[in-house]
C-alpha positions as CSV (number, residue, x, y, z in Angstrom):
1,X,124.4,70.4,111.7
2,X,126.6,73.1,110.3
3,X,127.2,75.9,107.6
4,X,129.9,77.9,106.2
5,X,128.7,80.2,108.3
6,X,128.0,78.7,111.2
7,X,131.1,77.5,110.9
8,X,133.0,80.8,110.3
9,X,131.3,81.8,113.9
10,X,132.1,79.2,115.8
11,X,128.2,78.3,116.4
12,X,126.7,74.4,116.8
13,X,123.1,75.8,114.7
14,X,123.2,78.1,111.9
15,X,119.8,80.3,113.7
16,X,120.6,83.4,114.0
17,X,118.2,84.6,116.1
18,X,116.6,88.8,116.8
19,X,115.9,90.3,119.6
20,X,115.1,94.1,122.0
21,X,116.0,92.1,124.5
22,X,119.2,91.3,126.1
23,X,118.1,88.0,127.9
24,X,115.9,86.3,124.5
25,X,120.1,86.4,123.5
26,X,121.7,84.9,126.2
27,X,119.2,81.7,126.3
28,X,119.6,81.5,122.2
29,X,123.2,81.8,122.3
30,X,123.8,79.4,125.4
31,X,121.3,76.3,123.1
32,X,123.1,76.7,119.9
33,X,122.1,79.5,117.9
34,X,123.6,83.0,117.2
35,X,122.1,85.6,119.2
36,X,121.5,89.5,117.9
37,X,120.8,92.0,120.2
38,X,118.3,94.9,118.5
39,X,120.4,97.5,119.5
40,X,117.6,100.7,118.3
41,X,117.1,101.9,122.2
42,X,120.2,101.4,123.4
43,X,122.6,104.9,123.8
44,X,125.9,104.0,124.3
45,X,126.1,104.2,127.7
46,X,123.0,101.7,128.0
47,X,124.5,99.2,125.3
48,X,127.6,98.7,126.9
49,X,125.7,97.6,130.5
50,X,124.2,95.5,128.0
51,X,126.7,94.0,126.6
52,X,127.4,93.1,129.9
53,X,125.6,91.3,131.2
54,X,125.4,88.9,127.7
55,X,129.2,88.9,128.6
56,X,129.0,87.8,132.1
57,X,125.8,84.9,130.5
58,X,127.5,83.3,127.5
59,X,130.5,82.0,128.6
60,X,132.4,83.3,125.9
61,X,129.9,82.4,123.5
62,X,129.3,84.4,119.7
63,X,126.8,86.7,119.6
64,X,125.4,90.0,117.2
65,X,124.3,93.3,117.3
66,X,122.0,94.8,115.1
67,X,121.7,98.7,114.8
68,X,118.3,100.1,112.5
69,X,121.0,103.3,110.0
70,X,119.1,103.9,108.0
71,X,119.9,105.5,104.3
72,X,117.6,108.7,103.9
73,X,115.5,110.4,106.9
74,X,115.3,113.8,108.3
75,X,118.2,114.9,110.3
76,X,121.1,113.7,108.0
77,X,124.0,114.1,108.2
78,X,123.9,115.6,112.7
79,X,124.1,118.8,114.4
80,X,121.6,121.3,115.3
81,X,118.8,120.2,112.8
82,X,119.5,116.8,113.6
83,X,118.2,117.5,117.7
84,X,114.9,115.3,119.8
85,X,114.4,119.8,119.3
86,X,113.7,120.8,115.6
87,X,112.8,117.0,114.9
88,X,110.1,117.6,117.2
89,X,108.7,120.8,116.1
90,X,108.8,119.5,111.9
91,X,106.2,117.4,113.4
92,X,102.7,119.3,111.8
93,X,100.3,120.6,114.5
94,X,97.4,119.2,111.7
95,X,99.6,115.2,112.6
96,X,99.2,116.1,116.7
97,X,95.6,116.6,116.7
98,X,94.9,113.6,114.5
99,X,96.5,111.5,116.8
100,X,95.4,113.2,120.1
101,X,91.6,113.0,118.5
102,X,92.6,109.1,118.3
103,X,93.3,108.6,121.9
104,X,90.9,110.1,122.8
105,X,88.3,108.2,120.7
106,X,89.9,105.4,122.5
107,X,89.6,106.8,126.1
108,X,93.1,107.3,126.5
109,X,94.2,109.6,129.0
110,X,96.4,112.1,129.0
111,X,100.3,110.7,130.5
112,X,100.4,112.7,133.7
113,X,103.1,115.1,133.9
114,X,105.2,112.9,136.1
115,X,106.0,110.7,133.0
116,X,105.9,112.9,130.0
117,X,109.1,114.8,128.2
118,X,111.2,111.2,129.3
119,X,114.1,109.4,126.7
120,X,112.6,108.3,122.2
121,X,113.6,105.9,120.5
122,X,112.7,105.8,117.1
123,X,114.3,104.4,114.1
124,X,116.4,107.2,112.4
125,X,116.8,110.0,115.4
126,X,120.1,110.2,116.5
127,X,121.7,108.0,114.1
128,X,124.3,110.3,113.3
129,X,124.9,111.2,116.8
130,X,125.5,107.8,118.3
131,X,126.4,105.3,115.7
132,X,129.8,105.8,115.8
133,X,130.1,105.3,119.8
134,X,127.7,102.2,119.6
135,X,129.9,100.7,117.8
136,X,133.0,101.7,119.5
137,X,130.8,99.6,122.1
138,X,130.5,96.7,120.6
139,X,133.9,96.4,119.3
140,X,135.3,97.2,122.4
141,X,133.6,92.7,122.9
142,X,135.5,90.2,121.8
143,X,132.3,88.3,122.0
144,X,130.6,90.1,119.4
145,X,130.6,88.2,116.1
146,X,129.0,90.2,113.8
147,X,127.1,93.9,113.7
148,X,124.1,94.4,111.7
149,X,122.4,97.1,110.0
150,X,118.9,96.4,109.9
151,X,117.5,99.3,107.8
152,X,120.0,99.0,104.2
153,X,123.5,99.4,103.4
154,X,125.4,100.0,107.4
155,X,127.5,103.3,106.4
156,X,131.2,103.1,105.3
157,X,132.4,103.9,109.3
158,X,130.9,100.6,110.0
159,X,131.9,98.4,107.6
160,X,135.2,100.2,107.6
161,X,135.8,99.6,111.8
162,X,134.6,96.5,112.4
163,X,137.1,94.8,109.1
164,X,139.5,96.8,111.0
165,X,138.5,94.4,113.6
166,X,138.0,91.2,112.0
167,X,134.2,91.5,112.7
168,X,131.4,90.5,110.0
169,X,129.4,93.3,109.2
170,X,126.2,92.1,107.7
171,X,123.1,94.5,106.2
172,X,119.6,93.3,105.3
173,X,118.2,93.0,102.0
174,X,114.5,93.2,100.4
175,X,115.2,92.8,97.0
176,X,118.6,90.9,95.0
177,X,119.5,94.8,93.8
178,X,120.2,95.8,97.0
179,X,121.7,92.9,97.9
180,X,124.5,93.5,95.6
181,X,124.5,96.9,96.4
182,X,125.4,96.1,99.7
183,X,127.7,93.1,98.4
184,X,129.5,95.8,96.3
185,X,130.6,98.1,99.3
186,X,131.9,95.6,101.6
187,X,128.4,93.5,103.4
188,X,130.2,90.5,104.1
189,X,126.8,88.7,105.2
190,X,123.2,89.1,103.4
191,X,120.3,89.0,105.3
192,X,117.2,88.5,102.8
193,X,113.9,89.5,103.8
194,X,111.0,88.1,102.8
195,X,107.5,90.5,102.7
196,X,106.5,87.8,105.3
197,X,108.3,88.9,108.0
198,X,108.0,91.9,110.9
199,X,109.2,94.6,110.8
200,X,110.6,96.6,108.0
201,X,110.6,94.6,105.0
202,X,110.1,94.6,101.3
203,X,107.7,93.1,98.9
204,X,109.5,90.2,97.7
205,X,108.0,87.6,99.3
206,X,110.6,84.8,100.5
207,X,110.4,82.1,98.6
208,X,111.1,84.7,95.5
209,X,113.4,86.4,97.3
210,X,115.9,83.5,98.5
211,X,117.0,82.1,95.4
212,X,117.3,85.5,93.4
213,X,120.1,87.5,96.4
214,X,121.7,83.8,96.6
215,X,122.4,84.1,92.4
216,X,123.2,87.8,92.4
217,X,125.9,87.6,95.2
218,X,127.3,84.1,94.2
219,X,128.5,81.3,96.4
220,X,130.8,83.4,98.3
221,X,128.7,85.4,100.1
222,X,126.8,83.8,102.7
223,X,122.9,84.6,102.7
224,X,120.3,84.7,105.8
225,X,117.0,83.9,105.3
226,X,114.4,86.1,106.4
227,X,110.8,86.1,107.1
228,X,108.2,83.6,107.8
229,X,110.9,81.4,109.1
230,X,110.2,79.3,112.9
231,X,110.3,76.1,112.5
232,X,112.5,73.5,111.0
233,X,110.4,72.9,107.8
234,X,111.0,76.6,107.1
235,X,114.5,76.3,107.6
236,X,115.3,72.9,105.9
237,X,113.3,75.2,102.5
238,X,115.9,78.0,103.6
239,X,118.7,75.8,103.0
240,X,117.6,74.0,99.9
241,X,116.9,77.9,98.0
242,X,120.5,78.6,98.9
243,X,120.6,80.2,101.7
244,X,123.2,78.8,104.9
245,X,121.5,79.6,107.7
246,X,117.6,81.4,109.1
247,X,117.5,85.5,110.4
248,X,114.5,84.9,112.7
249,X,113.1,87.5,114.9
250,X,108.7,87.7,115.6
251,X,109.5,83.7,117.4
252,X,110.8,85.4,120.2
253,X,108.9,87.8,121.1
254,X,107.0,85.2,122.8
255,X,109.4,83.2,125.2
256,X,109.2,82.5,128.7
257,X,112.6,85.2,128.4
258,X,110.7,87.8,126.3
259,X,110.1,91.1,128.0
260,X,107.1,91.8,125.9
261,X,104.7,94.0,127.9
262,X,101.9,91.2,128.5
263,X,99.0,93.7,126.8
264,X,101.5,93.0,123.1
265,X,102.1,89.4,124.6
266,X,98.1,89.0,124.2
267,X,97.7,90.2,121.4
268,X,100.0,88.5,119.7
269,X,99.6,85.2,120.9
270,X,95.7,85.8,119.5
271,X,96.7,87.0,116.5
272,X,96.6,85.1,113.6
273,X,98.6,85.2,110.1
274,X,96.4,86.6,108.7
275,X,96.4,90.0,111.4
276,X,99.4,91.5,110.1
277,X,99.7,94.9,108.3
278,X,102.5,96.6,106.0
279,X,102.7,100.2,106.9
280,X,104.3,103.4,107.6
281,X,102.2,103.8,110.3
282,X,104.8,102.7,113.3
283,X,108.6,104.0,112.0
284,X,107.3,106.7,108.8
285,X,109.0,103.5,106.2
286,X,106.9,100.6,105.7
287,X,107.3,98.1,108.2
288,X,105.0,95.2,108.4
289,X,103.4,94.6,112.6
290,X,99.6,93.6,114.4
291,X,96.7,95.5,112.4
292,X,94.9,97.6,115.0
293,X,92.8,101.1,115.4
294,X,96.0,103.0,114.5
295,X,97.1,101.0,112.0
296,X,93.8,101.5,110.2
297,X,93.6,105.1,110.9
298,X,97.0,106.5,108.9
299,X,94.8,104.3,105.9
300,X,90.6,105.9,106.4
301,X,90.2,109.0,104.0
302,X,90.8,111.7,107.5
303,X,94.3,110.7,107.8
304,X,96.5,113.7,107.3
305,X,99.8,111.1,105.4
306,X,102.9,109.0,107.3
307,X,105.4,111.6,108.0
308,X,108.8,110.8,107.1
309,X,111.4,109.0,109.3
310,X,112.2,109.8,112.6
311,X,109.1,111.6,112.7
312,X,105.8,109.6,112.4
313,X,108.4,106.9,115.4
314,X,108.0,110.1,117.5
315,X,104.2,110.6,117.1
316,X,103.9,107.4,117.3
317,X,106.0,106.4,120.7
318,X,104.2,109.6,122.5
319,X,101.0,108.1,121.3
320,X,102.1,104.2,122.4
321,X,103.8,105.1,126.2
322,X,99.9,106.6,126.6
323,X,97.7,103.2,125.3
324,X,100.3,101.5,127.2
325,X,100.1,103.0,130.4
326,X,95.7,103.1,130.4
327,X,96.2,99.3,128.1
328,X,94.1,100.1,124.9
329,X,94.6,96.7,123.5
330,X,92.6,98.0,120.1
331,X,96.0,100.3,119.4
332,X,98.8,98.9,120.7
333,X,100.5,96.7,118.2
334,X,104.3,95.3,117.8
335,X,106.2,94.8,115.0
336,X,105.9,90.8,114.1
337,X,105.9,89.3,110.7
338,X,102.8,86.7,109.1
339,X,104.7,83.7,111.6
340,X,102.7,85.1,114.7
341,X,99.6,82.5,113.8
342,X,101.6,79.8,114.8
343,X,102.6,82.0,118.0
344,X,100.4,80.6,120.1
345,X,102.2,79.4,123.4
346,X,105.1,81.2,125.5
347,X,107.6,78.4,125.8
348,X,111.8,79.1,127.3
349,X,114.2,79.7,123.7
350,X,115.9,76.7,124.1
351,X,113.0,74.2,122.7
352,X,112.2,77.0,120.5
353,X,115.6,76.1,119.0
354,X,116.3,72.2,120.2
355,X,112.8,71.8,118.2
356,X,114.0,73.7,115.0
357,X,116.9,71.1,115.1
358,X,114.8,68.4,115.7
359,X,112.8,69.2,112.8
360,X,115.1,70.3,110.9
361,X,116.6,66.6,111.6
362,X,112.9,64.8,110.5
363,X,112.6,67.1,107.4
364,X,116.2,66.8,105.6
365,X,115.2,62.7,106.5
366,X,111.6,62.2,105.5
367,X,112.9,63.8,101.3
368,X,115.8,61.5,101.3
369,X,112.9,58.3,101.9
370,X,111.6,60.3,99.5
371,X,114.3,61.0,96.7
372,X,115.3,57.0,97.5
373,X,112.2,55.6,96.5
374,X,111.4,57.7,94.0
């Protein structure tokens, strides 16, 4: 089973697996897929540690790294105004009071003094300060064969440096217009992500989006299908629509190797496909996530309204530290797609990869028989 992009990257199966957990990245890569490390929370030093570990566990096999470098965010351009202290000071007291009131409502205690003030990771935070160094760390690892931006067109320095090193650049797109813009600036691979997907996503469904993007970018630009994909049947459908592979993310949150916290895991396993919502309440930009008391509160009449990225993300992480420590299930969400309804048990990553491939083969054979009979 191979496609042009799989052959170009040197992987057995065109299954791309996004995960913030290095163990999952290595497990999928070793199973024949292409693991992609979500590096939002990793500064250059930590990223070096993570990539060294992956290198040691994949035996020379290729993998990728994904960053979240938005086009627009508060503090863009760097400098003193983009520091955490400066951004934190921009958060209105009204919003802090709203969060405190919500947490008080559910009996979430304050953090102990010794746990306050730790590092904060939020989409759109420290992009200008850390981005170039993060890219250079990636380029120093020969097994990294693709760098992907999760929030639109990557900065030009990412494209230029990656191409100088012979590495592919990918970008997520939620519309054909976004895809065309990315190709125009040199992006090599388009991840067309439907609204069913977890995390930041647009409003167009995967079934509609994939052929639109494939037709828009032309035959020379590989398109990966993302959003609501976790089975071989769905992979067969994506390839039938013109994609050269599938970009998966949510399904790896409940695998054996994942570092998903016990409370989050419990909520994910219990969720149905109707238990997600596209909300700005986590990062300041629309992101699909579990529906919780947190997401509902920000949609209520008394809400002060969400803040732009990364201010909302700073608020969310600070609240998340408290809710995670208290184990308050009603408030603990996570970025996840509508495919969560199928994520009802914990299994090894390798099993999921092989099951997808087997079902893809069965599906294509069944379609061939049907067409032959007709």
